[in-house]
Backbone as JSON Lines, residues from 0, in Angstrom:
{"i":0,"aa":"M","n":[0.97,-1.1,-0.2],"ca":[0.01,0.15,0.1],"c":[0.96,1.13,0.02]}
{"i":1,"aa":"A","n":[0.68,1.96,-1.02],"ca":[1.56,3.36,-1.19],"c":[0.62,4.53,-0.62]}
{"i":2,"aa":"E","n":[0.23,4.32,0.45],"ca":[-0.72,5.68,0.62],"c":[0.06,6.65,1.45]}
{"i":3,"aa":"K","n":[0.98,6.21,2.44],"ca":[1.88,7.07,3.06],"c":[1.37,8.36,3.57]}
{"i":4,"aa":"G","n":[0.17,8.36,4.09],"ca":[-0.31,9.48,4.85],"c":[-0.92,10.5,3.42]}
{"i":5,"aa":"G","n":[-1.42,9.92,2.27],"ca":[-1.94,10.61,1.12],"c":[-0.82,10.96,0.32]}
{"i":6,"aa":"L","n":[0.25,10.82,0.48],"ca":[1.48,11.33,-0.3],"c":[1.47,10.75,-1.73]}
{"i":7,"aa":"F","n":[0.98,9.49,-2.0],"ca":[0.95,8.83,-3.02],"c":[-0.57,8.8,-3.7]}
{"i":8,"aa":"G","n":[-1.49,9.48,-3.08],"ca":[-2.68,9.5,-3.23],"c":[-3.52,8.82,-2.29]}
{"i":9,"aa":"D","n":[-5.0,9.08,-2.14],"ca":[-5.69,8.67,-1.24],"c":[-7.09,7.75,-1.52]}
{"i":10,"aa":"E","n":[-6.65,7.18,-2.88],"ca":[-7.62,6.2,-3.33],"c":[-8.04,4.94,-2.46]}
{"i":11,"aa":"E","n":[-7.07,4.59,-1.59],"ca":[-7.36,3.48,-0.7],"c":[-8.49,3.71,0.27]}
{"i":12,"aa":"Q","n":[-8.37,4.73,0.81],"ca":[-9.17,5.56,1.8],"c":[-10.55,5.9,1.27]}
{"i":13,"aa":"T","n":[-10.44,6.7,0.14],"ca":[-11.65,7.21,-0.43],"c":[-12.62,6.5,-1.52]}
{"i":14,"aa":"I","n":[-11.8,5.4,-2.02],"ca":[-12.68,4.89,-3.15],"c":[-12.6,3.12,-2.81]}
{"i":15,"aa":"I","n":[-11.23,2.56,-2.54],"ca":[-11.37,1.09,-2.4],"c":[-11.85,0.65,-1.21]}
{"i":16,"aa":"K","n":[-11.68,1.2,0.12],"ca":[-11.97,0.67,1.39],"c":[-13.49,0.89,1.29]}
{"i":17,"aa":"P","n":[-14.01,2.12,0.87],"ca":[-15.6,2.13,0.91],"c":[-16.48,1.24,-0.03]}
{"i":18,"aa":"A","n":[-15.65,0.91,-1.09],"ca":[-16.32,-0.15,-2.17],"c":[-16.43,-1.59,-1.43]}
{"i":19,"aa":"M","n":[-15.1,-1.7,-0.51],"ca":[-15.2,-3.2,-0.08],"c":[-16.14,-3.02,1.13]}
{"i":20,"aa":"E","n":[-16.45,-2.01,1.71],"ca":[-17.5,-2.02,2.85],"c":[-18.81,-2.4,2.17]}
{"i":21,"aa":"I","n":[-19.02,-1.84,0.99],"ca":[-20.6,-2.0,0.28],"c":[-20.35,-3.41,-0.12]}
{"i":22,"aa":"A","n":[-19.5,-4.06,-0.53],"ca":[-19.53,-5.36,-0.97],"c":[-19.84,-6.26,0.34]}
{"i":23,"aa":"K","n":[-19.05,-5.94,1.35],"ca":[-19.28,-6.8,2.65],"c":[-20.72,-6.65,3.15]}
{"i":24,"aa":"Q","n":[-21.52,-5.53,3.04],"ca":[-22.67,-5.24,3.31],"c":[-23.79,-6.16,2.36]}
{"i":25,"aa":"Q","n":[-23.33,-6.49,1.29],"ca":[-23.96,-7.21,0.39],"c":[-23.76,-8.84,0.44]}
{"i":26,"aa":"G","n":[-22.88,-9.19,1.67],"ca":[-22.75,-10.49,1.82],"c":[-21.4,-10.9,0.99]}
{"i":27,"aa":"I","n":[-20.71,-10.28,0.4],"ca":[-19.55,-10.63,-0.53],"c":[-18.38,-10.64,0.46]}
{"i":28,"aa":"D","n":[-17.51,-11.69,0.56],"ca":[-16.35,-11.97,1.36],"c":[-15.29,-11.12,0.48]}
{"i":29,"aa":"V","n":[-14.71,-9.95,1.3],"ca":[-13.62,-9.45,0.5],"c":[-12.47,-9.2,1.39]}
{"i":30,"aa":"Y","n":[-11.2,-8.97,0.99],"ca":[-10.29,-8.94,1.76],"c":[-9.27,-7.81,1.38]}
{"i":31,"aa":"G","n":[-8.33,-7.17,2.02],"ca":[-7.33,-6.39,1.46],"c":[-7.73,-4.9,1.89]}
{"i":32,"aa":"P","n":[-7.29,-3.96,1.26],"ca":[-6.34,-4.05,0.12],"c":[-4.89,-4.57,0.51]}
{"i":33,"aa":"Y","n":[-4.28,-5.11,-0.31],"ca":[-2.85,-5.59,-0.36],"c":[-2.0,-4.82,-1.19]}
{"i":34,"aa":"P","n":[-0.5,-4.76,-0.76],"ca":[0.37,-4.24,-1.83],"c":[0.3,-5.36,-2.94]}
{"i":35,"aa":"A","n":[0.71,-4.8,-4.17],"ca":[0.91,-5.57,-5.41],"c":[1.88,-6.48,-5.07]}
{"i":36,"aa":"D","n":[2.88,-6.16,-4.63],"ca":[4.0,-7.16,-4.38],"c":[3.77,-8.44,-3.52]}
{"i":37,"aa":"T","n":[2.69,-8.2,-2.53],"ca":[2.52,-9.4,-1.64],"c":[0.97,-10.12,-1.98]}
{"i":38,"aa":"T","n":[0.46,-9.46,-2.83],"ca":[-1.0,-10.05,-3.32],"c":[-0.9,-11.54,-3.16]}
{"i":39,"aa":"I","n":[0.07,-11.98,-4.2],"ca":[-0.07,-13.4,-4.29],"c":[0.06,-14.29,-3.2]}
{"i":40,"aa":"K","n":[0.84,-13.98,-2.1],"ca":[0.73,-14.63,-0.81],"c":[-0.59,-14.53,-0.01]}
{"i":41,"aa":"A","n":[-1.3,-13.56,-0.23],"ca":[-2.74,-13.59,0.21],"c":[-3.81,-14.45,-0.59]}
{"i":42,"aa":"V","n":[-3.61,-14.51,-1.7],"ca":[-4.22,-15.38,-2.64],"c":[-4.01,-16.83,-2.53]}
{"i":43,"aa":"Q","n":[-2.85,-17.18,-1.97],"ca":[-2.54,-18.57,-1.74],"c":[-2.93,-18.81,-0.38]}
{"i":44,"aa":"D","n":[-2.82,-17.9,0.52],"ca":[-3.14,-18.24,2.05],"c":[-4.58,-18.31,2.3]}
{"i":45,"aa":"L","n":[-5.15,-17.36,1.61],"ca":[-6.79,-17.36,1.75],"c":[-7.55,-18.12,0.69]}
{"i":46,"aa":"K","n":[-6.95,-18.81,-0.28],"ca":[-7.5,-19.57,-1.4],"c":[-8.56,-18.78,-2.03]}
{"i":47,"aa":"L","n":[-8.13,-17.4,-2.45],"ca":[-9.28,-16.42,-2.89],"c":[-9.61,-16.94,-4.58]}
{"i":48,"aa":"D","n":[-10.86,-16.81,-4.71],"ca":[-11.25,-17.17,-6.18],"c":[-10.81,-15.98,-7.23]}
{"i":49,"aa":"A","n":[-10.74,-14.67,-6.66],"ca":[-10.61,-13.58,-7.77],"c":[-9.89,-12.62,-6.95]}
{"i":50,"aa":"V","n":[-9.19,-11.84,-7.78],"ca":[-8.44,-10.56,-7.23],"c":[-8.84,-9.41,-8.14]}
{"i":51,"aa":"V","n":[-9.15,-8.21,-7.57],"ca":[-9.5,-7.0,-8.22],"c":[-8.23,-6.31,-8.11]}
{"i":52,"aa":"S","n":[-7.5,-5.77,-9.13],"ca":[-6.57,-4.79,-9.28],"c":[-7.01,-3.38,-9.9]}
{"i":53,"aa":"M","n":[-6.28,-2.41,-9.59],"ca":[-6.73,-1.26,-10.4],"c":[-6.01,-1.17,-11.6]}
{"i":54,"aa":"Y","n":[-4.98,-1.7,-11.9],"ca":[-4.15,-1.64,-13.02],"c":[-3.97,-3.06,-13.7]}
{"i":55,"aa":"H","n":[-3.72,-3.43,-14.63],"ca":[-3.33,-4.65,-15.48],"c":[-2.11,-5.13,-14.68]}
{"i":56,"aa":"D","n":[-1.12,-4.34,-14.99],"ca":[0.27,-4.82,-14.29],"c":[0.48,-4.86,-12.85]}
{"i":57,"aa":"Q","n":[-0.56,-4.6,-12.15],"ca":[-0.39,-4.68,-10.59],"c":[-0.34,-6.25,-10.3]}
{"i":58,"aa":"F","n":[-1.17,-7.06,-10.93],"ca":[-1.13,-8.39,-10.6],"c":[-1.21,-9.48,-11.79]}
{"i":59,"aa":"A","n":[-0.89,-8.92,-13.14],"ca":[-0.73,-9.89,-14.13],"c":[0.23,-10.93,-13.99]}
{"i":60,"aa":"T","n":[1.44,-10.52,-13.37],"ca":[2.63,-11.49,-13.47],"c":[2.21,-12.45,-12.46]}
{"i":61,"aa":"A","n":[1.83,-12.11,-11.43],"ca":[1.57,-13.12,-10.15],"c":[0.43,-14.06,-10.68]}
{"i":62,"aa":"L","n":[-0.56,-13.47,-11.36],"ca":[-1.77,-14.36,-11.78],"c":[-1.12,-15.5,-12.82]}
{"i":63,"aa":"K","n":[-0.18,-15.08,-13.64],"ca":[0.06,-15.85,-14.64],"c":[1.02,-16.96,-13.93]}
{"i":64,"aa":"M","n":[1.81,-16.7,-12.8],"ca":[2.49,-17.7,-11.96],"c":[1.61,-18.55,-11.3]}
{"i":65,"aa":"L","n":[0.38,-18.08,-10.83],"ca":[-0.35,-18.98,-10.29],"c":[-1.44,-19.93,-11.11]}
{"i":66,"aa":"G","n":[-1.57,-19.53,-12.28],"ca":[-2.29,-20.39,-13.11],"c":[-2.2,-20.03,-14.66]}
{"i":67,"aa":"F","n":[-1.22,-20.09,-15.21],"ca":[-0.77,-19.62,-16.64],"c":[-2.13,-20.19,-17.43]}
{"i":68,"aa":"E","n":[-2.21,-21.63,-17.5],"ca":[-3.12,-22.21,-18.33],"c":[-4.51,-22.13,-18.17]}
{"i":69,"aa":"R","n":[-4.75,-21.59,-17.01],"ca":[-6.33,-21.25,-16.82],"c":[-6.75,-19.9,-16.48]}
{"i":70,"aa":"G","n":[-5.85,-19.13,-16.14],"ca":[-6.02,-17.53,-15.68],"c":[-6.77,-16.99,-16.69]}
{"i":71,"aa":"V","n":[-7.65,-15.94,-16.25],"ca":[-8.55,-14.97,-17.02],"c":[-8.37,-13.43,-16.56]}
{"i":72,"aa":"T","n":[-8.26,-12.58,-17.43],"ca":[-8.45,-11.29,-17.18],"c":[-9.67,-10.65,-17.46]}
{"i":73,"aa":"V","n":[-10.38,-10.01,-16.65],"ca":[-11.49,-9.39,-16.83],"c":[-11.62,-7.79,-17.05]}
{"i":74,"aa":"Q","n":[-12.04,-7.28,-18.12],"ca":[-11.93,-5.73,-18.19],"c":[-13.16,-5.35,-17.57]}
{"i":75,"aa":"G","n":[-13.09,-4.05,-17.01],"ca":[-14.06,-3.43,-16.1],"c":[-14.49,-2.01,-16.56]}
{"i":76,"aa":"G","n":[-15.51,-1.41,-16.18],"ca":[-15.87,-0.17,-16.74],"c":[-16.3,0.04,-18.24]}
{"i":77,"aa":"I","n":[-16.61,-1.12,-18.8],"ca":[-17.35,-0.99,-19.91],"c":[-18.61,-1.66,-20.08]}
{"i":78,"aa":"P","n":[-19.44,-1.45,-21.12],"ca":[-20.74,-1.86,-21.17],"c":[-20.91,-3.32,-21.62]}
{"i":79,"aa":"I","n":[-19.84,-3.88,-22.08],"ca":[-19.9,-5.12,-22.54],"c":[-18.93,-6.09,-21.76]}
{"i":80,"aa":"P","n":[-19.32,-7.36,-21.38],"ca":[-18.48,-8.11,-20.65],"c":[-17.12,-8.44,-21.61]}
{"i":81,"aa":"I","n":[-15.99,-8.36,-21.29],"ca":[-14.83,-8.76,-21.87],"c":[-13.93,-9.44,-20.82]}
{"i":82,"aa":"A","n":[-13.65,-10.78,-21.2],"ca":[-12.6,-11.68,-20.5],"c":[-11.73,-12.32,-21.37]}
{"i":83,"aa":"T","n":[-10.42,-12.31,-21.22],"ca":[-9.5,-12.99,-22.04],"c":[-8.55,-13.71,-21.23]}
{"i":84,"aa":"A","n":[-8.15,-14.61,-21.93],"ca":[-7.36,-15.74,-21.43],"c":[-5.82,-15.15,-21.22]}
{"i":85,"aa":"N","n":[-5.48,-15.45,-20.1],"ca":[-4.11,-14.71,-19.54],"c":[-2.76,-15.11,-20.4]}
{"i":86,"aa":"H","n":[-2.74,-16.17,-21.24],"ca":[-1.75,-16.65,-21.89],"c":[-1.73,-15.89,-23.37]}
{"i":87,"aa":"G","n":[-2.65,-15.3,-23.61],"ca":[-2.91,-14.53,-24.83],"c":[-3.35,-15.41,-26.0]}
{"i":88,"aa":"T","n":[-2.79,-14.94,-27.25],"ca":[-3.38,-15.86,-28.25],"c":[-2.6,-17.26,-28.78]}
{"i":89,"aa":"A","n":[-1.58,-17.2,-28.0],"ca":[-0.76,-18.68,-28.21],"c":[-0.41,-18.92,-29.69]}
{"i":90,"aa":"Y","n":[-0.18,-17.95,-30.43],"ca":[0.1,-18.07,-31.76],"c":[1.24,-19.12,-31.97]}
{"i":91,"aa":"N","n":[2.25,-18.77,-31.16],"ca":[3.57,-19.74,-31.27],"c":[3.39,-21.36,-31.13]}
{"i":92,"aa":"I","n":[2.28,-21.6,-30.71],"ca":[1.89,-22.98,-30.59],"c":[0.9,-23.51,-31.39]}
{"i":93,"aa":"Y","n":[0.3,-22.67,-32.31],"ca":[-0.78,-22.83,-33.19],"c":[-0.62,-24.08,-34.02]}
{"i":94,"aa":"G","n":[-1.62,-24.95,-34.0],"ca":[-1.46,-26.25,-34.93],"c":[-0.62,-27.34,-34.54]}
{"i":95,"aa":"Q","n":[-0.11,-27.16,-33.16],"ca":[0.74,-28.11,-32.72],"c":[0.02,-29.3,-31.77]}
{"i":96,"aa":"N","n":[-1.28,-29.02,-31.35],"ca":[-1.97,-29.73,-30.42],"c":[-1.45,-29.59,-28.91]}
{"i":97,"aa":"L","n":[-0.83,-28.27,-28.82],"ca":[-0.1,-28.07,-27.22],"c":[-1.15,-27.27,-26.42]}
{"i":98,"aa":"A","n":[-1.9,-26.44,-27.04],"ca":[-2.73,-25.54,-26.33],"c":[-3.78,-26.1,-25.53]}
{"i":99,"aa":"S","n":[-4.09,-25.63,-24.11],"ca":[-5.1,-26.31,-23.29],"c":[-6.17,-25.12,-23.52]}
{"i":100,"aa":"P","n":[-7.43,-25.66,-23.72],"ca":[-8.65,-24.76,-23.66],"c":[-9.13,-24.2,-22.45]}
{"i":101,"aa":"S","n":[-8.47,-24.41,-21.29],"ca":[-8.9,-24.26,-19.96],"c":[-9.18,-22.74,-19.76]}
{"i":102,"aa":"A","n":[-8.07,-21.89,-20.19],"ca":[-8.28,-20.5,-19.92],"c":[-9.36,-19.85,-20.82]}
{"i":103,"aa":"F","n":[-9.43,-20.25,-22.17],"ca":[-10.64,-19.72,-22.95],"c":[-12.0,-20.29,-22.45]}
{"i":104,"aa":"E","n":[-12.23,-21.44,-21.87],"ca":[-13.17,-21.97,-21.34],"c":[-13.69,-21.06,-20.25]}
{"i":105,"aa":"N","n":[-12.73,-20.56,-19.41],"ca":[-13.12,-20.05,-18.34],"c":[-13.5,-18.57,-18.65]}
{"i":106,"aa":"A","n":[-12.56,-18.07,-19.66],"ca":[-12.85,-16.68,-19.99],"c":[-14.4,-16.6,-20.63]}
{"i":107,"aa":"L","n":[-14.99,-17.58,-21.49],"ca":[-16.29,-17.72,-21.93],"c":[-17.35,-17.8,-20.96]}
{"i":108,"aa":"F","n":[-16.92,-18.68,-19.95],"ca":[-17.8,-18.87,-18.74],"c":[-18.2,-17.66,-17.99]}
{"i":109,"aa":"I","n":[-17.1,-17.06,-17.74],"ca":[-17.09,-15.66,-16.95],"c":[-17.86,-14.73,-17.68]}
{"i":110,"aa":"S","n":[-17.64,-14.61,-18.94],"ca":[-18.22,-13.58,-19.86],"c":[-19.87,-13.74,-20.01]}
{"i":111,"aa":"V","n":[-20.22,-15.05,-20.25],"ca":[-21.38,-15.47,-20.31],"c":[-22.38,-15.18,-18.9]}
{"i":112,"aa":"N","n":[-21.59,-15.36,-17.79],"ca":[-22.22,-15.07,-16.39],"c":[-22.21,-13.58,-16.23]}
{"i":113,"aa":"M","n":[-21.21,-12.77,-16.7],"ca":[-21.41,-11.5,-16.55],"c":[-22.52,-10.81,-17.38]}
{"i":114,"aa":"A","n":[-22.71,-11.36,-18.5],"ca":[-23.77,-10.79,-19.34],"c":[-25.11,-11.09,-18.71]}
{"i":115,"aa":"K","n":[-25.34,-12.46,-18.23],"ca":[-26.46,-12.88,-17.51],"c":[-26.88,-12.09,-16.42]}
{"i":116,"aa":"N","n":[-25.98,-11.81,-15.59],"ca":[-26.06,-10.96,-14.31],"c":[-26.4,-9.56,-14.74]}
{"i":117,"aa":"A","n":[-25.81,-9.01,-15.75],"ca":[-26.1,-7.64,-16.31],"c":[-27.51,-7.64,-16.66]}
{"i":118,"aa":"L","n":[-28.11,-8.51,-17.24],"ca":[-29.65,-8.76,-17.69],"c":[-30.6,-8.9,-16.61]}
{"i":119,"aa":"L","n":[-29.91,-9.62,-15.66],"ca":[-30.89,-9.86,-14.47],"c":[-30.88,-8.65,-13.33]}
{"i":120,"aa":"A","n":[-30.02,-7.72,-13.62],"ca":[-30.13,-6.44,-12.75],"c":[-30.7,-5.38,-13.21]}
{"i":121,"aa":"K","n":[-31.05,-5.63,-14.6],"ca":[-31.97,-4.55,-15.22],"c":[-33.41,-4.69,-14.8]}
């Protein structure tokens, strides 16, 4: 956490922690916030299902280390659900029968659930 009394910003106090409290009031188990460099330890210790980071690079490397073949990145703040396989397009192994469909399947499953939940929320 780089808050240092607001020297590096106050987003943790003014945005992140209040959002976490709202989630808790809705019955969602949330933990943190954690510094980017130690989030992977919290994921392993708490056996978390998901991690929310403010920027792609805050957790992308750690996520790939935890589950390169099955990890998914979800884009937020846009009107349609977008979830992508963390390993990218894997063009380097195209046609070699080496790719695992797990990350794509997870991305598709998450996108469909996001779309369904968005419709139910209307």
